[in-house]
MARBA-3410 file (N, C-alpha, C, O; in Angstrom, 1 decimal):
203
-9.1,10.7,20.9,-9.3,11.8,20.4,-10.4,11.9,20.5,-11.2,11.2,19.8 ~ -10.9,13.0,21.3,-12.4,13.3,21.9,-13.2,13.8,20.4,-12.7,14.2,19.4 ~ -14.4,13.5,20.8,-15.3,13.9,19.7,-15.4,15.3,19.1,-15.3,16.2,19.9 ~ -15.5,15.7,18.0,-15.4,17.4,17.8,-16.6,17.5,17.4,-17.2,16.9,16.6 ~ -17.2,18.5,18.2,-19.1,18.9,18.7,-18.7,20.7,18.1,-17.6,21.3,18.2
-19.7,21.1,17.4,-20.1,22.4,17.4,-21.3,22.4,17.9,-22.1,21.5,17.6 ~ -21.8,23.4,18.8,-23.1,23.3,19.6,-23.4,25.0,19.5,-22.9,25.9,20.1 ~ -24.4,25.0,18.2,-24.5,26.6,18.2,-25.6,27.4,19.3,-26.7,27.0,19.5 ~ -25.2,28.3,19.8,-26.1,29.2,21.0,-27.0,30.2,20.8,-27.5,30.8,21.8 ~ -27.1,30.6,19.2,-27.9,31.5,18.8,-29.1,31.0,18.4,-29.0,30.1,17.6
-30.1,31.4,18.7,-31.9,31.2,18.6,-32.6,31.9,18.2,-33.3,32.4,19.1 ~ -32.7,32.5,16.7,-33.7,33.3,16.5,-35.2,33.6,16.8,-36.2,32.9,16.5 ~ -35.2,34.7,17.5,-36.6,34.9,18.0,-37.2,35.7,17.0,-36.5,36.6,16.5 ~ -38.4,35.6,16.5,-39.1,36.6,15.3,-38.9,38.2,15.9,-38.5,38.3,17.1 ~ -39.2,39.0,15.4,-39.7,40.2,15.8,-40.8,40.3,15.1,-40.9,39.9,13.9
-41.5,40.8,15.9,-43.0,41.2,15.7,-43.6,42.4,15.2,-43.5,43.4,15.9 ~ -44.1,42.6,14.2,-44.8,44.0,13.6,-46.3,44.5,14.3,-47.1,43.7,14.7 ~ -46.4,46.0,14.5,-47.4,46.6,15.1,-47.3,47.0,16.0,-46.2,46.9,16.6 ~ -48.5,47.9,16.6,-48.0,48.7,17.4,-47.8,48.3,19.2,-47.5,49.1,20.1 ~ -48.0,46.7,19.5,-47.6,46.7,20.2,-46.5,45.5,19.8,-46.5,44.5,20.6
-45.8,45.5,19.0,-44.7,44.8,18.3,-43.5,45.2,18.9,-43.4,45.8,19.9 ~ -42.8,44.9,18.3,-40.8,45.0,18.9,-40.6,46.7,17.9,-41.0,47.4,17.0 ~ -39.9,46.7,19.1,-38.9,48.3,18.6,-37.5,47.7,18.4,-37.0,46.8,19.1 ~ -36.9,48.5,17.2,-35.9,48.6,16.8,-34.8,48.9,18.1,-35.0,50.1,18.5 ~ -33.9,48.3,18.8,-33.1,48.5,19.8,-31.7,47.8,19.8,-31.4,46.6,19.4
-30.9,48.7,20.3,-29.6,47.7,20.4,-29.4,47.1,21.5,-29.2,46.0,21.3 ~ -29.5,47.7,23.0,-29.7,46.7,23.9,-30.5,45.7,24.1,-31.2,45.1,23.3 ~ -30.3,45.4,25.5,-31.7,44.4,26.1,-31.5,43.0,25.3,-31.3,43.0,24.1 ~ -31.5,42.0,26.0,-31.4,40.7,25.7,-32.1,40.4,24.1,-31.6,39.9,23.2 ~ -33.3,40.9,24.1,-33.5,40.8,22.1,-33.2,42.0,21.7,-33.9,42.3,20.7
-32.1,43.1,22.0,-31.7,43.8,21.2,-30.4,42.9,20.2,-30.0,41.8,20.4 ~ -30.1,44.1,18.9,-29.4,44.0,18.1,-27.7,43.5,18.4,-27.0,42.7,17.8 ~ -27.6,44.1,19.4,-26.2,43.9,20.0,-26.2,42.6,20.9,-25.1,42.2,21.1 ~ -27.1,41.9,21.3,-26.6,40.8,21.7,-27.3,39.7,20.7,-27.1,38.5,21.1 ~ -28.1,39.9,19.5,-28.2,38.9,19.1,-26.8,38.8,17.9,-26.4,37.7,17.6
-26.4,39.6,17.4,-25.3,39.6,16.6,-23.7,39.3,17.4,-22.6,39.0,17.0 ~ -24.3,39.5,18.9,-22.7,39.3,19.7,-22.8,37.5,20.0,-21.9,36.9,20.5 ~ -24.1,36.9,19.7,-24.1,35.4,19.6,-23.8,34.7,18.5,-23.1,33.8,18.5 ~ -24.5,35.4,17.2,-23.7,35.2,16.0,-22.4,34.8,16.2,-22.0,33.7,16.3 ~ -21.7,36.1,16.4,-20.0,36.3,16.7,-19.8,35.4,17.4,-19.2,34.6,16.8
-20.2,35.0,18.5,-19.9,33.7,19.4,-19.9,32.6,18.5,-18.9,31.9,18.5 ~ -20.8,32.2,17.7,-21.1,30.9,17.5,-20.1,30.8,15.9,-19.8,29.7,15.4 ~ -19.6,32.0,15.4,-19.0,31.7,14.4,-17.3,31.3,14.6,-16.7,30.4,14.0 ~ -16.9,32.3,15.9,-15.5,31.9,16.7,-15.5,30.8,16.8,-14.5,30.2,16.5 ~ -16.9,29.8,17.4,-16.3,28.6,18.3,-16.5,27.4,16.6,-15.8,26.4,16.5
-17.3,27.8,15.7,-17.1,26.9,14.4,-15.7,27.2,13.6,-15.0,26.4,12.9 ~ -15.3,28.4,13.7,-13.9,28.4,13.2,-12.9,27.2,14.4,-12.1,26.3,14.0 ~ -13.1,27.2,15.4,-12.2,26.4,16.1,-12.6,25.0,15.7,-11.8,24.3,15.2 ~ -13.7,24.7,15.8,-13.9,23.4,15.5,-13.7,22.8,14.1,-13.5,21.6,13.9 ~ -13.9,24.0,13.0,-12.9,23.6,11.9,-11.2,23.3,11.9,-10.5,22.6,11.2
-10.9,24.1,13.1,-9.3,23.9,12.7,-9.2,22.6,13.0,-8.7,21.8,12.2 ~ -9.7,22.0,14.5,-9.6,21.1,15.3,-10.2,19.7,13.7,-9.9,18.5,13.6 ~ -10.7,20.2,13.1,-11.2,19.0,12.0,-10.0,18.7,11.3,-9.6,17.5,11.1 ~ -9.2,20.1,10.9,-8.1,20.0,9.8,-6.9,19.3,10.2,-6.2,18.7,9.5 ~ -6.8,19.7,12.3,-5.8,18.7,12.6,-5.8,17.3,12.5,-4.8,16.7,12.3
-7.1,16.8,12.8,-7.4,15.9,13.0,-7.2,14.8,11.3,-6.7,13.7,11.2 ~ -7.6,15.6,10.3,-7.3,15.1,9.1,-6.0,14.7,8.6,-5.7,13.7,8.0 ~ -5.2,16.1,9.3,-3.6,16.1,9.3,-3.1,14.7,9.6,-2.4,13.9,8.9 ~ -3.7,14.5,11.1,-2.8,13.5,11.6,-3.6,12.4,11.0,-3.0,11.4,11.5 ~ -4.3,12.0,10.4,-4.8,10.6,10.0,-3.8,10.5,8.3,-3.7,9.4,7.8
-3.4,11.6,7.9,-2.8,11.5,6.5,-1.3,11.1,6.8,-0.6,10.8,5.9 ~ -0.8,11.2,8.1,0.6,10.8,8.6,0.8,9.5,8.9,-0.1,8.6,9.1 ~ 2.1,9.3,8.9,2.6,8.0,9.0,2.9,7.2,7.3,2.7,7.8,6.2 ~ 3.5,6.1,7.5,3.4,5.4,6.0,2.3,4.5,5.9,1.7,3.9,6.7 ~ 2.3,4.6,4.5,0.2,3.6,4.4,0.9,2.6,3.2,1.5,3.0,2.2
0.6,1.4,3.6,1.3,0.2,3.0,0.5,-0.2,1.7,-0.7,-0.3,1.7 ~ 1.1,-0.4,0.8,0.7,-0.7,-0.6,1.2,-2.4,-0.9,2.1,-3.0,-0.4 ~ 0.4,-2.8,-1.6,0.8,-4.1,-2.2,0.6,-4.3,-3.6,-0.4,-3.9,-4.2 ~ 1.9,-5.0,-4.5,1.7,-4.8,-5.7,1.6,-6.1,-5.9,2.4,-6.9,-5.3 ~ 0.5,-6.8,-6.8,0.5,-8.3,-7.2,0.4,-8.4,-8.7,-0.2,-7.7,-9.5
1.4,-9.5,-8.8,2.3,-9.6,-10.2,1.8,-11.2,-10.5,1.9,-12.1,-9.7 ~ 1.2,-11.3,-11.7,1.5,-12.5,-12.3,3.0,-13.3,-12.6,3.9,-12.5,-12.7 ~ 3.2,-14.3,-12.7,4.6,-14.9,-12.5,5.0,-14.8,-14.0,5.4,-15.9,-14.5 ~ 5.1,-14.0,-14.8,5.2,-13.9,-16.3,7.2,-14.3,-16.6,8.0,-13.6,-17.3 ~ 7.5,-15.3,-16.0,8.9,-15.6,-16.2,9.2,-15.7,-17.4,8.4,-16.4,-18.1
10.5,-14.9,-18.1,11.4,-15.8,-19.1,12.4,-16.6,-19.1,13.1,-16.6,-18.0 ~ 12.7,-17.2,-20.0,13.7,-18.0,-20.1,15.1,-17.4,-20.1,15.2,-16.3,-20.5 ~ 16.0,-18.0,-19.6,17.2,-17.2,-19.8,18.4,-18.6,-20.2,18.1,-19.8,-20.1 ~ 19.6,-17.9,-20.6,20.7,-18.9,-21.3,21.2,-19.9,-20.2,21.2,-19.8,-19.0 ~ 21.7,-21.0,-20.8,22.1,-21.7,-19.8,21.7,-23.5,-19.7,22.0,-24.4,-18.8
21.0,-23.6,-20.7,20.3,-24.8,-20.9,18.9,-25.2,-19.9,18.2,-26.3,-20.0 ~ 18.8,-24.2,-19.1,17.5,-24.6,-18.2,16.6,-24.8,-18.6,16.6,-24.2,-19.7 ~ 15.5,-25.6,-18.3,13.8,-25.7,-18.7,13.3,-24.1,-18.6,13.6,-23.4,-17.6 ~ 12.6,-23.7,-19.4,11.8,-22.3,-18.9,10.9,-22.8,-18.3,10.5,-24.0,-18.3 ~ 10.0,-21.4,-17.2,9.0,-22.0,-16.9,7.6,-21.7,-17.9,7.5,-20.7,-18.5
6.5,-22.5,-18.0,5.8,-22.5,-19.1,4.5,-21.6,-18.3,4.0,-21.8,-17.2 ~ 4.0,-20.8,-19.2,2.9,-19.8,-18.6,1.7,-20.4,-18.8,1.6,-20.9,-20.0 ~ 0.6,-20.5,-18.2,-0.4,-21.6,-18.1,-1.7,-20.6,-18.7,-1.6,-19.4,-18.6 ~ -2.7,-21.1,-19.2,-3.8,-20.3,-19.8,-4.5,-19.1,-18.3,-5.2,-18.1,-18.4 ~ -4.2,-19.6,-17.4,-4.5,-19.2,-16.3,-3.4,-17.5,-15.7,-3.7,-16.5,-15.1
-2.5,-18.0,-16.2,-1.7,-16.7,-15.7,-0.4,-17.2,-14.7,0.3,-16.3,-14.4 ~ -0.1,-18.6,-14.2,0.5,-19.1,-13.7,1.8,-19.7,-14.4,1.7,-20.4,-15.4 ~ 2.9,-19.6,-13.9,4.2,-20.5,-13.9,4.2,-21.6,-13.7,3.6,-22.0,-12.7 ~ 4.8,-22.8,-14.7,4.6,-24.3,-14.4,5.9,-24.8,-15.1,6.6,-24.2,-16.0 ~ 6.1,-26.1,-14.4,7.3,-26.5,-14.9,6.7,-28.5,-14.8,6.8,-29.0,-13.6
6.3,-29.1,-15.5,6.2,-30.5,-15.5,7.4,-31.4,-15.7,7.2,-32.6,-15.4 ~ 8.6,-31.1,-16.4,9.8,-31.8,-16.6,10.7,-32.3,-15.3,10.9,-31.5,-14.3 ~ 11.0,-33.2,-15.4,12.3,-33.8,-14.3,13.5,-33.0,-14.3,14.4,-33.7,-14.1 ~ 13.9,-31.9,-14.5,14.8,-31.1,-14.6,14.9,-30.0,-14.2,13.8,-29.4,-13.9 ~ 16.2,-29.1,-14.0,16.5,-28.0,-13.4,15.4,-27.1,-14.2,15.1,-27.4,-15.3
14.9,-25.9,-13.6,14.3,-24.9,-14.3,14.7,-23.5,-13.9,15.1,-23.4,-12.8 ~ 14.6,-22.4,-14.5,15.0,-21.2,-14.1,14.3,-19.9,-14.9,14.4,-20.2,-16.1 ~ 13.7,-18.7,-14.6,13.6,-17.8,-15.0,13.5,-16.7,-14.6,13.8,-16.5,-13.4 ~ 13.2,-15.7,-15.2,13.1,-14.2,-14.5,12.6,-13.4,-15.1,12.8,-13.2,-16.3 ~ 11.8,-12.3,-14.1,11.0,-11.4,-14.8,11.3,-10.0,-14.2,11.5,-9.9,-13.0
11.4,-8.7,-15.4,11.8,-7.3,-14.8,10.2,-7.0,-14.0,9.1,-7.3,-14.5 ~ 10.3,-6.4,-13.0,9.6,-5.4,-12.0,10.0,-4.1,-11.9,11.2,-3.8,-11.6 ~ 8.4,-3.0,-12.5,8.4,-1.9,-12.3,8.2,-1.4,-10.8,7.0,-1.5,-10.3 ~ 8.8,-1.0,-10.1,8.5,-0.1,-8.8,8.3,1.4,-8.9,8.6,2.1,-9.9 ~ 7.7,1.6,-7.8,7.9,3.4,-7.6,9.2,3.5,-7.1,9.8,2.6,-6.5
9.6,5.0,-7.3,10.8,5.6,-7.0,10.6,5.9,-5.6,9.5,6.5,-5.3 ~ 11.6,5.6,-4.6,11.9,6.5,-3.3,10.7,5.8,-2.3,10.2,6.4,-1.4 ~ 10.4,4.5,-2.6,9.6,3.9,-1.5,10.3,2.4,-1.2,10.7,1.6,-1.9 ~ 10.1,2.5,0.3,10.6,1.4,0.9,10.0,0.0,1.0,9.0,0.1,1.7 ~ 10.2,-1.2,0.6,10.0,-2.1,0.3,10.0,-2.8,1.9,10.8,-2.5,2.8
8.8,-3.7,2.0,8.5,-4.0,3.1,8.8,-5.8,3.4,9.6,-6.3,4.2 ~ 8.1,-6.4,2.6,8.0,-8.0,2.4,7.8,-8.5,1.1,6.7,-8.1,0.5 ~ 8.5,-9.4,0.5,7.6,-10.2,-0.6,7.3,-11.2,-0.7,8.2,-12.0,-0.5 ~ 6.3,-11.7,-0.8,5.4,-12.7,-0.8,5.3,-13.8,-2.1,5.0,-13.1,-3.2 ~ 5.4,-14.7,-2.3,5.3,-16.2,-3.1,4.0,-17.1,-3.0,3.6,-17.4,-1.9
3.5,-17.5,-4.0,2.2,-18.5,-3.4,2.1,-19.0,-4.7,2.1,-18.5,-5.8 ~ 1.9,-20.7,-4.2,2.1,-21.6,-5.7,1.8,-23.0,-4.8,1.4,-23.1,-3.6 ~ 2.2,-24.0,-5.8,1.5,-25.6,-5.7,3.3,-26.1,-6.0,4.0,-25.5,-6.8 ~ 3.8,-27.3,-5.1,4.6,-28.2,-5.6,4.4,-29.4,-4.8,3.7,-29.7,-3.8 ~ 5.1,-30.1,-5.5,4.8,-32.2,-5.2,5.8,-32.4,-4.2,6.5,-31.5,-3.7
5.8,-33.7,-3.9,6.4,-34.2,-2.8,8.2,-34.3,-3.1,9.0,-34.5,-2.2 ~ 8.4,-34.2,-4.2,9.6,-35.0,-4.8,10.3,-33.6,-5.0,11.4,-33.7,-5.6 ~ 10.0,-32.6,-4.6,10.6,-31.0,-5.0,11.7,-30.7,-4.2,11.5,-30.3,-3.1 ~ 13.3,-31.0,-4.8,14.3,-30.9,-3.8,14.6,-29.3,-3.7,14.9,-28.9,-2.6 ~ 14.5,-28.5,-4.5,14.7,-27.2,-4.2,13.9,-25.7,-5.0,14.4,-25.2,-6.0
13.0,-25.4,-4.5,12.3,-24.3,-5.3,12.6,-22.8,-4.5,12.1,-22.7,-3.3 ~ 13.4,-21.6,-5.0,14.1,-20.6,-4.8,13.4,-19.4,-5.4,13.5,-19.3,-6.6 ~ 12.7,-18.3,-4.8,12.2,-17.3,-5.6,12.8,-16.1,-4.8,12.7,-16.0,-3.6 ~ 13.3,-15.5,-5.4,13.9,-14.5,-5.1,13.7,-12.9,-5.8,13.3,-12.8,-7.0 ~ 13.9,-11.8,-4.9,13.4,-10.4,-5.4,15.0,-9.6,-5.0,15.7,-9.5,-4.0
15.1,-9.1,-6.6,16.6,-8.7,-6.4,16.7,-7.1,-7.1,15.7,-6.5,-7.4 ~ 18.1,-6.6,-7.2,18.1,-5.6,-7.8,19.2,-5.5,-8.5,20.2,-6.2,-8.0 ~ 19.5,-4.7,-9.9,20.9,-4.9,-10.4,21.2,-3.3,-10.8,20.5,-2.5,-11.4 ~ 22.6,-3.2,-10.2,22.7,-1.5,-11.1,22.9,-1.7,-12.3,23.4,-2.6,-12.8 ~ 22.3,-0.4,-12.9,22.1,-0.1,-14.0,23.7,0.9,-14.7,23.9,2.0,-14.3
24.5,0.2,-15.6,23.6,-0.5,-16.5,24.0,-2.1,-16.5,23.6,-2.8,-17.4 ~ 24.8,-2.5,-15.4,24.7,-4.1,-15.1,25.4,-4.1,-14.4,26.2,-3.2,-14.2 ~ 25.3,-5.5,-13.7,25.9,-6.0,-12.4,25.6,-7.4,-11.8,24.7,-8.2,-12.1 ~ 26.2,-7.6,-11.1,25.6,-8.8,-10.4,24.4,-8.6,-9.2,24.5,-7.8,-8.3 ~ 23.3,-9.5,-9.5,22.0,-9.3,-9.0,22.6,-9.2,-7.3,23.4,-10.0,-6.7
22.0,-8.2,-6.9,21.8,-8.0,-4.8,20.6,-8.6,-4.6,19.6,-8.2,-5.2 ~ 20.6,-9.6,-3.9,19.1,-10.1,-3.3,18.9,-9.5,-2.0,19.5,-9.4,-0.9 ~ 17.4,-8.9,-2.7,16.6,-8.3,-1.5,15.8,-8.8,-0.4,15.7,-8.3,0.7 ~ 15.2,-10.0,-1.0,14.5,-11.5,0.1,14.2,-12.4,-0.9,14.2,-12.2,-2.1 ~ 14.2,-13.4,-0.3,14.4,-14.7,-0.8,13.4,-15.8,-0.2,13.4,-16.0,1.0
12.6,-16.5,-0.8,11.2,-17.1,-0.3,11.5,-18.4,-0.9,11.9,-18.5,-2.1 ~ 11.5,-19.8,-0.1,11.2,-21.2,-0.6,10.0,-21.9,-0.4,9.2,-21.7,0.5 ~ 10.1,-22.7,-1.4,8.8,-23.3,-0.9,9.0,-24.6,-1.3,9.8,-25.0,-2.2 ~ 7.9,-25.6,-0.2,8.6,-27.0,-0.1,6.9,-27.5,0.5,6.8,-28.7,1.0 ~ 5.9,-26.8,0.4,4.7,-27.5,0.8,3.9,-27.6,-0.6,4.4,-27.2,-1.6
2.3,-28.2,-0.4,1.5,-28.3,-1.4,-0.1,-27.9,-0.9,-0.9,-28.7,-0.4 ~ -0.4,-27.0,-1.0,-0.2,-25.6,-1.6,0.7,-24.8,-0.3,0.6,-24.8,0.9 ~ 1.4,-24.3,-0.8,2.4,-22.9,-0.3,2.0,-21.4,-0.5,1.5,-20.7,-1.5 ~ 2.4,-21.0,1.0,2.1,-19.2,0.8,2.7,-18.9,1.9,2.4,-19.1,3.0 ~ 4.0,-18.1,1.1,5.3,-18.1,2.2,5.4,-16.3,1.8,5.0,-15.9,0.7
5.9,-15.5,2.7,6.2,-14.4,3.0,7.4,-14.3,3.8,7.7,-14.9,4.8 ~ 8.4,-13.0,3.0,9.6,-13.1,4.2,10.1,-11.3,3.8,10.0,-10.8,2.7 ~ 10.7,-10.6,5.2,10.6,-9.1,4.9,12.0,-9.3,4.1,12.7,-10.4,4.0 ~ 12.1,-7.8,3.5,13.1,-7.2,2.5,14.3,-7.0,3.5,14.1,-6.9,4.7 ~ 15.2,-7.0,3.1,16.6,-6.6,3.6,16.4,-5.1,3.5,16.3,-4.4,2.5
16.3,-4.7,5.3,16.4,-3.1,5.5,17.1,-2.3,4.4,16.6,-1.5,3.6 ~ 18.6,-2.7,4.6,19.7,-1.9,4.1,19.7,-1.8,2.9,20.6,-1.1,2.4 ~ 18.3,-2.7,1.9,18.4,-2.2,0.4,16.6,-1.9,0.3,16.1,-1.7,-0.8 ~ 16.1,-1.9,1.2,14.7,-1.7,1.1,14.3,-0.5,0.3,13.4,-0.7,-0.4 ~ 14.7,1.0,0.3,14.3,2.1,-0.4,14.9,2.0,-1.7,16.1,2.0,-1.9
13.8,2.0,-2.8,13.7,1.7,-4.0,14.7,3.0,-4.8,14.6,4.1,-4.3 ~ 15.5,2.9,-6.0,16.2,4.0,-6.3,16.0,3.5,-8.2,16.8,2.9,-8.8 ~ 15.1,3.9,-8.6,15.0,3.6,-9.9,16.0,4.1,-11.0,16.4,3.4,-11.9 ~ 16.4,5.1,-10.7,17.9,5.7,-11.8,18.5,4.9,-11.6,19.2,4.6,-12.6 ~ 18.9,4.2,-10.4,20.0,3.7,-10.2,20.5,2.1,-10.2,21.6,1.6,-10.3
18.7,1.4,-10.0,18.7,0.3,-10.1,17.7,-0.6,-10.8,16.6,0.1,-11.0 ~ 17.5,-1.8,-11.4,16.3,-2.3,-11.6,16.3,-3.6,-11.0,17.2,-4.2,-10.5 ~ 14.9,-4.0,-11.0,14.1,-4.6,-10.2,13.9,-6.2,-11.0,13.7,-6.3,-12.2 ~ 14.1,-7.2,-10.2,14.2,-8.5,-10.8,13.7,-9.8,-10.0,14.3,-10.5,-9.2 ~ 12.7,-9.9,-10.2,12.3,-11.5,-9.7,13.0,-12.9,-10.4,12.9,-13.0,-11.6
13.5,-13.6,-9.9,14.5,-15.1,-10.1,13.4,-15.9,-9.4,13.0,-15.6,-8.3 ~ 13.0,-17.2,-10.4,12.7,-18.6,-10.1,13.9,-19.4,-10.6,14.6,-19.3,-11.6 ~ 13.8,-20.5,-9.5,15.3,-21.4,-9.9,14.8,-22.7,-9.0,14.8,-22.8,-7.8 ~ 14.3,-23.8,-10.0,13.9,-25.1,-9.6,15.1,-26.3,-9.7,15.5,-26.4,-10.8 ~ 15.5,-26.8,-9.0,16.4,-28.0,-9.1,15.7,-29.8,-9.1,15.3,-30.3,-8.1
15.7,-30.1,-9.9,15.3,-31.4,-10.0,13.9,-32.0,-9.5,13.7,-33.0,-8.8 ~ 13.0,-31.0,-10.1,11.8,-31.8,-9.8,11.0,-32.9,-10.4,10.8,-32.9,-11.6 ~ 10.6,-34.0,-9.3,9.8,-35.0,-10.2,8.3,-35.1,-10.1,7.6,-36.0,-9.9 ~ 8.1,-34.0,-10.4,6.7,-33.3,-10.3,6.3,-31.9,-10.7,7.0,-31.0,-11.0 ~ 4.9,-31.9,-10.7,4.8,-30.3,-11.3,4.9,-29.5,-10.3,4.8,-29.9,-9.1
5.1,-28.3,-10.5,5.4,-27.3,-9.6,5.1,-26.2,-10.5,5.4,-26.1,-11.7 ~ 4.2,-25.3,-9.5,3.3,-23.7,-10.2,3.9,-22.7,-9.3,4.4,-22.8,-8.1 ~ 3.9,-21.7,-10.0,3.8,-20.2,-9.2,2.4,-19.4,-9.7,2.1,-19.1,-10.8 ~ 1.9,-19.3,-8.6,0.5,-18.4,-8.6,0.9,-17.4,-8.8,0.9,-17.0,-9.9 ~ 1.4,-16.7,-8.1,1.2,-15.0,-7.9,2.9,-14.7,-7.2,3.6,-15.7,-6.9
3.3,-13.0,-7.0,4.1,-12.7,-6.4,3.3,-11.3,-5.9,2.5,-10.8,-6.6 ~ 3.7,-10.8,-4.8,3.4,-9.5,-4.1,4.7,-9.0,-3.1,5.4,-9.6,-2.3 ~ 4.7,-7.6,-3.7,5.4,-7.1,-2.8,4.9,-6.0,-1.8,3.8,-5.4,-2.0 ~ 5.6,-5.7,-0.9,4.5,-5.0,-0.2,5.5,-3.5,0.1,6.6,-3.7,0.5 ~ 5.0,-2.2,0.0,5.8,-1.6,0.3,5.3,-0.2,0.7,4.3,0.1,0.1
5.8,0.8,1.5,5.2,2.0,2.1,6.2,3.0,1.4,7.2,2.7,0.9 ~ 5.7,4.5,1.4,6.4,5.4,1.6,8.0,6.0,2.3,8.1,6.7,3.4 ~ 8.3,5.9,2.0,10.2,6.1,2.6,10.4,7.3,3.5,11.5,7.5,4.0
END
């Protein structure tokens, strides 16, 4: 886009009083008609420049803007005999026993936005068999969770991101609840989930 510039053309020349001063007149280069005509021309040019600025501002405001929601892993235990994730003083979720673990948390998302990616950050040891974290939706009042994105962690530390299923990406909070679920299979070492991130744009 070219630079938006306003260059005024009117330059006021002082009137001079006295016998040899200026006389009030309509025409001539220093007459009122010429002066007011120059001012009018500047105002028209200024109006055009303001319209260009308005169009530029509108253009910048179009298109999707990405937002990122960062969540502490406040995972709750569920029935089934699995070990619950322990919440550390720093707000991370952690498992230290050599057993299966499972936890879930509900996520409050804006309505009618398009989810783009799901990111998980944490730490795992060398003996981890399976760590899976998923973002899902569940139809209200109840039903089987539909997975939107799944991330696995097998490095120490790990920082993994994956795209959200585009066919289920637009949120509908009057129809669905949204959950993050984290499951761990036979960990022989400490496993820590530090944070979750959900990226979205206006749909």
